[in-house]
N, C-alpha and C positions, 0 to 999 in steps of 0.2 A: 504494500500500500504506500502510495506516495503521499507526501505532505501536501496539504491544501493551503494555499496562501489566500488570505482575505485582504482585500483592498478596502480600507475604511472609507475611501472617497467614492466607491462605486455607486452607492445609492444617493449621494448628495446632489448629483446632477438632476435627477428626477425631482428631488425635494426643492431645489433651487427654482426649477421651472414652475412647480406648484406654488411656491411662495410668490414668484413674480406674477403669475396669473391671478392669484388671490389678491395681491396688491392692486393690480390693474382693475379688477372687477370692483373692489372696494372703493377705489378712487372714482370710478365711473358712477357708482351708486350713491356716494356720499352727498353730492349736491341735491339729490332727489329727496333726502330725508326731511328737509325743511320746506319743500314745495307744496306738500299736500295741506290744504286748508278745507275745513268743512264749509258748507254753504253759509252758515251763520257767521263764521270767522271772516269769510270774504265780505259779507255785508257790514260787519263791524269795522273792517278795514276801509270800506267805502265811507262809512260814517266818519271815521277819523280823518280821512282825506277831505271830505266836504267841510268838516269843522274848521280845518285849517284854511279853507277857501272863503269862509264867511267874512265879509267886510273887505275882501281882496279882489276876487274874480268878478268879471262882468258878464252881462248877457252875451256880448259878442264872443267871449271866450267859449262859452258853452255851445253857441251855434257852430263855432269852428270845430270843437272837440266832439260834440255829441250829435250834431246835425239838428234839423228842424224838430221842434217838440211836437208831440201828438196833439196836445191841447194847450191853448193859451187863454188865461182868464185874468181878470183884475183882482188883486188882493184887497181886503178891507182897508188896508192902510194906504191905498192908492198906487201901489207898485204893481208888478206883474207876477203871476204864478204860471210857470211853465211845467208841463208834465210830459215825460217820456214813458211809453208803455211798451211792453212786450208780452205776448201770450203765445204759448205753444201747446202742442198735444191736445188740441181741442179745448184749450182754456184750463187744462189741468195743471199747468205750470206757467209761471210768468213773474213779472215784476213791474212796479210802478215807481218812478222817481219824480218827485216834485221839488222844484226850486222856487223860492220866493225871493223876489228882487225888490229892493227899495226903489223909490221914484227915480233916483239917479242911475239905476241900472246895475248897482252893486249887489252881489248875493247877500241876502239878509238871513235866510233860514232855509232848511230843506227837510223833506220827508221822504220816506221810502217804504215800500212794502213788497213782499215776494210771497209766492205760494208754489207748491206746498211747503210747509215747514218740515224740517228734518225731525224725525220721531225718535232719535236716539239721544 
């Protein structure tokens, strides 16, 4: 019987490939971990953004960014109320965004609604 020699580095090449592949996959998936937001979280982010725009953004800005509103009415304070609406799946799902502008055309307040609400 001859002596068998064992090379300690024989299995390390396969392990190195595995480690590299694992690192590549992990790096590719890492940015996705923070991307998922629930519907309610997306609307909360919408609210936070609009809150920062109150007293700053104008009607012209929203016409450029959002397009023509679905509905335009006068607010009790003499300004304008513009509403954008979307409905899909036969009305089973949708949203309504209403912006209230002061008489000078600056955003004064906002409202929003969406349906259906998440049940979890």
